[in-house]
C-alpha positions in Angstrom: -13.0 13.3 20.1 -15.7 15.5 21.6 -17.3 12.4 23.0 -14.1 11.5 24.9 -13.7 15.0 26.2 -17.2 14.6 27.7 -16.2 11.4 29.4 -13.3 13.3 31.0 -15.7 16.0 32.2 -13.2 18.3 30.6 -13.4 22.0 31.6 -11.6 24.4 29.1 -8.7 26.2 30.8 -8.6 30.0 31.1 -7.5 31.2 27.6 -7.0 34.8 28.6 -3.2 34.5 28.4 -3.2 32.9 24.9 -3.8 34.1 21.4 -6.8 33.2 19.3 -4.8 30.8 17.1 -3.6 28.9 20.2 -7.2 28.3 21.2 -8.1 26.6 17.9 -8.5 22.9 18.8 -8.1 20.0 16.3 -9.0 16.9 18.3 -7.1 17.6 21.6 -4.6 20.1 20.2 -3.4 23.0 22.4 -5.9 22.3 25.3 -3.1 22.6 27.9 -3.8 19.1 29.1 -1.5 18.0 31.9 -0.8 14.6 33.5 -4.1 14.5 35.3 -6.2 14.9 32.2 -3.8 12.6 30.3 -4.6 9.9 32.8 -8.3 10.5 32.4 -7.9 10.5 28.6 -6.0 7.2 28.8 -8.8 5.6 30.8 -11.5 7.0 28.5 -9.6 5.7 25.4 -9.3 2.3 27.0 -13.1 2.2 27.7 -13.8 3.4 24.1 -11.6 0.7 22.6 -13.4 -1.9 24.8 -16.7 -0.7 23.4 -15.3 -0.8 19.9 -14.2 -4.4 20.4 -17.7 -5.3 21.6 -19.3 -3.6 18.5 -20.9 -1.0 20.7 -19.7 1.9 18.7 -20.0 2.9 15.0 -17.8 0.9 12.7 -15.8 4.0 11.7 -15.4 5.3 15.3 -11.9 4.0 16.1 -9.9 7.1 16.7 -7.7 7.0 13.6 -5.6 10.0 14.6 -4.8 11.1 18.1 -3.7 14.8 18.0 -2.2 15.9 21.2 0.0 18.7 19.9 0.8 21.6 22.1 -0.1 20.4 25.6 1.8 20.3 28.9 1.9 16.7 30.0 5.2 14.9 30.4 6.4 11.3 30.2 4.1 10.2 33.0 1.1 11.5 31.1 2.2 9.9 27.9 2.5 6.6 29.7 -1.3 6.6 30.4 -2.0 7.3 26.8 0.4 4.7 25.5 -1.1 2.1 27.8 -4.5 2.8 26.2 -3.0 2.5 22.7 -1.7 -1.0 23.7 -5.4 -2.1 23.8 -6.0 -5.0 21.3 -8.8 -3.0 19.6 -6.8 0.3 19.4 -6.6 0.9 15.7 -5.0 4.4 15.9 -2.8 5.0 12.9 -1.3 8.4 13.8 -0.1 9.9 17.1 0.9 13.5 17.1 2.8 14.6 20.3 4.6 17.7 19.0 5.1 20.9 21.1 5.0 19.0 24.3 8.3 20.2 25.6 8.1 18.1 28.8 8.3 14.9 26.9 11.7 13.2 27.1 13.3 9.9 26.2 11.0 7.8 28.5 8.1 8.6 26.2 10.1 7.6 23.1 11.2 4.4 24.8 7.7 3.6 25.9 6.4 3.8 22.4 9.3 1.9 21.0 8.7 -1.0 23.4 5.1 -1.3 22.2 5.9 -0.7 18.5 8.4 -3.6 18.5 5.7 -5.9 19.9 3.5 -7.6 17.2 0.3 -7.3 19.3 0.5 -3.7 20.5 -0.2 -0.4 18.7 -0.7 -2.7 15.7 -1.9 0.0 13.3 0.4 2.9 14.3 2.4 4.1 11.3 2.9 7.8 11.9 4.5 9.2 15.0 5.3 12.9 15.4 7.5 14.2 18.3 8.3 17.6 16.9 9.7 20.2 19.4 9.9 17.8 22.3 12.9 17.1 24.5 13.6 13.6 23.2 17.4 13.1 22.8 19.6 10.9 20.6 18.7 7.9 22.7 15.0 8.2 22.1 15.2 9.2 18.4 17.6 6.3 17.7 15.3 3.8 19.4 12.3 4.9 17.4 14.4 4.6 14.2 15.1 1.0 15.2 11.6 0.1 16.1 9.2 2.3 14.0 11.4 1.5 11.1 10.4 -2.2 11.2 6.8 -1.2 10.1 6.2 -0.9 6.4 5.1 2.5 5.1 5.8 4.2 8.5 6.5 7.9 9.1 8.5 9.7 11.7 8.7 13.4 12.4 11.4 15.1 14.5 11.0 18.8 13.6 12.6 21.6 15.5 13.9 19.3 18.2 16.3 21.8 19.8 15.6 25.4 18.5 18.6 26.8 20.5 20.8 24.7 18.2 20.3 27.4 15.5 22.6 29.7 17.5 25.2 27.1 18.3 25.5 26.2 14.6 27.2 29.6 14.1 29.3 29.5 17.3 30.8 26.0 17.3 33.0 24.1 14.8 30.9 21.7 12.8 32.4 18.5 14.3 31.6 19.8 17.8 28.1 20.9 16.8 27.3 17.5 15.3 28.4 15.9 18.5 25.9 17.8 20.7 22.9 18.0 18.2 20.6 15.1 19.1 19.2 14.7 15.6 22.6 14.8 14.0 23.9 12.3 16.5 21.0 9.9 15.9 21.7 9.8 12.1 24.2 7.0 12.7 21.3 4.8 13.6 18.9 5.8 10.9 20.0 2.9 8.7 18.2 0.6 11.1 14.8 2.1 10.0 14.9 -0.2 7.0 11.1 0.0 6.2 10.6 3.6 7.1 8.8 5.5 4.2 8.7 9.1 5.3 11.1 11.2 7.5 10.7 14.9 8.6 13.7 16.7 10.0 12.6 20.3 9.6 14.4 23.1 11.5 17.2 21.1 13.1 20.2 23.1 11.9 21.6 20.2 9.9 24.4 21.3 7.7 26.4 19.9 4.8 28.3 17.3 6.9 25.1 15.9 8.3 23.7 15.6 4.7 26.5 13.1 3.9 25.7 11.0 7.0 22.0 11.3 6.2 22.2 10.2 2.6 24.3 7.2 3.4 21.7 6.1 6.0 18.7 6.8 3.8 20.1 4.6 1.0 19.8 1.6 3.4 16.1 2.3 4.1 12.9 2.4 2.1 12.5 6.2 2.7 10.8 7.9 -0.3 9.8 11.2 1.3 12.4 13.4 3.0 11.6 16.9 4.4 14.7 19.0 5.2 13.1 22.5 5.3 14.8 25.2 7.2 18.2 23.6 7.9 21.7 24.8 7.0 22.2 23.1 3.7 24.4 24.5 1.0 25.7 23.3 -2.4 28.0 20.7 -0.8 25.0 19.3 1.2 23.0 19.1 -2.0 25.9 17.2 -3.6 25.8 14.6 -0.8 22.0 14.2 -1.3 22.3 13.6 -5.1 22.4 9.7 -4.7 18.9 9.9 -3.2 17.4 11.2 -6.4 17.0 7.7 -7.7 15.2 6.6 -4.5 13.1 9.5 -3.2 9.7 10.5 -4.7 9.5 13.7 -2.6 12.4 16.0 -1.5 11.8 19.3 0.3 14.7 21.5 1.0 12.9 24.8 1.2 14.4 27.7 3.3 17.9 26.5 2.9 19.2 29.8 1.6 22.7 28.7 0.8 21.6 26.3 -1.9 21.5 29.0 -4.5 22.0 28.5 -8.3 25.0 26.1 -7.7 22.8 23.7 -5.7 20.0 24.0 -8.3 22.4 23.1 -11.1 23.7 20.1 -9.2 20.1 18.9 -8.8 19.2 19.6 -12.5 22.1 17.3 -13.6 20.8 14.5 -11.3 17.2 15.0 -12.6 18.5 14.3 -16.2 19.4 10.8 -15.1 16.7 8.4 -16.6 16.8 6.6 -13.2 15.6 9.8 -11.3 12.6 9.0 -9.2 11.8 12.5 -7.9 8.2 13.5 -8.5 8.0 16.5 -6.1 11.0 18.9 -5.5 10.6 21.9 -3.3 13.3 24.6 -3.4 11.4 27.7 -2.2 13.4 30.4 -0.4 16.7 28.8 -1.5 18.0 32.0 -3.3 17.7 30.4 -6.7 17.9 32.8 -9.6 17.5 32.7 -13.3 20.7 30.6 -13.8 19.4 27.8 -11.5 15.9 28.0 -12.8 17.1 27.7 -16.4 19.2 24.6 -15.4 16.1 23.0 -13.9 14.1 23.8 -17.0 16.7 22.1 -19.2 15.7 18.7 -17.6 12.5 18.8 -19.6 11.0 17.3 -21.7 13.3 14.2 -21.1 12.3 14.1 -17.4 8.8 12.8 -17.3 8.7 12.0 -13.6 8.9 15.5 -12.0 5.3 16.6 -11.5 5.7 19.4 -8.9 8.5 21.9 -8.6 8.5 24.9 -6.3 11.2 27.6 -6.5 9.2 30.5 -5.1 6.8 31.2 -2.2 3.6 33.0 -3.1 4.3 35.7 -5.7 8.0 36.0 -5.0 9.3 35.8 -8.5 11.9 38.6 -8.1 14.9 36.5 -9.0 13.4 34.5 -11.8 11.9 35.7 -15.1 8.2 35.1 -15.4 8.7 33.3 -18.7 10.9 30.8 -17.0 8.4 30.3 -14.2 5.6 29.8 -16.7 7.7 27.3 -18.7 8.5 25.3 -15.6 4.8 25.2 -14.6 3.8 24.0 -18.0 6.5 21.3 -18.0 5.5 19.9 -14.6 1.8 20.2 -15.4 2.4 18.1 -18.6 4.0 15.4 -16.5 1.2 15.6 -14.0 -1.5 15.2 -16.7 0.3 12.2 -18.2 0.6 10.3 -15.0 
């Protein structure tokens, strides 16, 4: 990506008002690129894809991942980049647009239009729009279009951080009506070929888990990330039918899950049809009772290879002997894979 930056004659902005971590750049992450540079980037990418098509670049030099996280362009800037990705020799597989708060539905609809076409963005299988201003309309359209591509992944993490406050102030039915991610779940079933979905930090509660589970069962989703939502035991109960479809389930930082939720999951994991290989329950207030219930699923459960109940060395609620026994059981399954 440094080569493309040189083509743009890119001058690094004044970093005096940022922290050192914000200045770390992976590809074109957090470079404070606005619409002007996005336009230049789009032109540079198009020229690069032209050269790739003429075998004037190295065979591996095809911009597999385009990381544009944490910039300042809006839908207009995205339009220039999306146009470049429509190039017949654009083999970009992943586009990361997170933390561009000025991006709205026009961006999502622009990508959706190309994705549904058989000759544009042919290789794109991972699209991240975390912490953008895309609403229900854009999210739903990406479910419908990106979901037509086998083994595809979508990420809509922390879409409306202010929703965390409203979750406690409004009745659940009203909250679900205004939360863009919650509202879009009614269209998730259209993403029939979607493989992975990240919905971290969207204040989704127990009612949304019922809607989510019903939709996921109509798709090919095998990896579901629900970290830092508002899920309790009732929400876990709604998710139980997914334990025979998912390979990976992450519900970390859902502090209401507790022992009751862990026990519900342990009963599901005892089902011979359980497909869960990775289960993350860190920071879910699970104690010895819940940990013992999960331990009881072994040795009959031979699928579960990774289980996380703690973060770092936080073993305060679970006996070390139980933690050790769980690690040994999952390690045994891992070694026998």
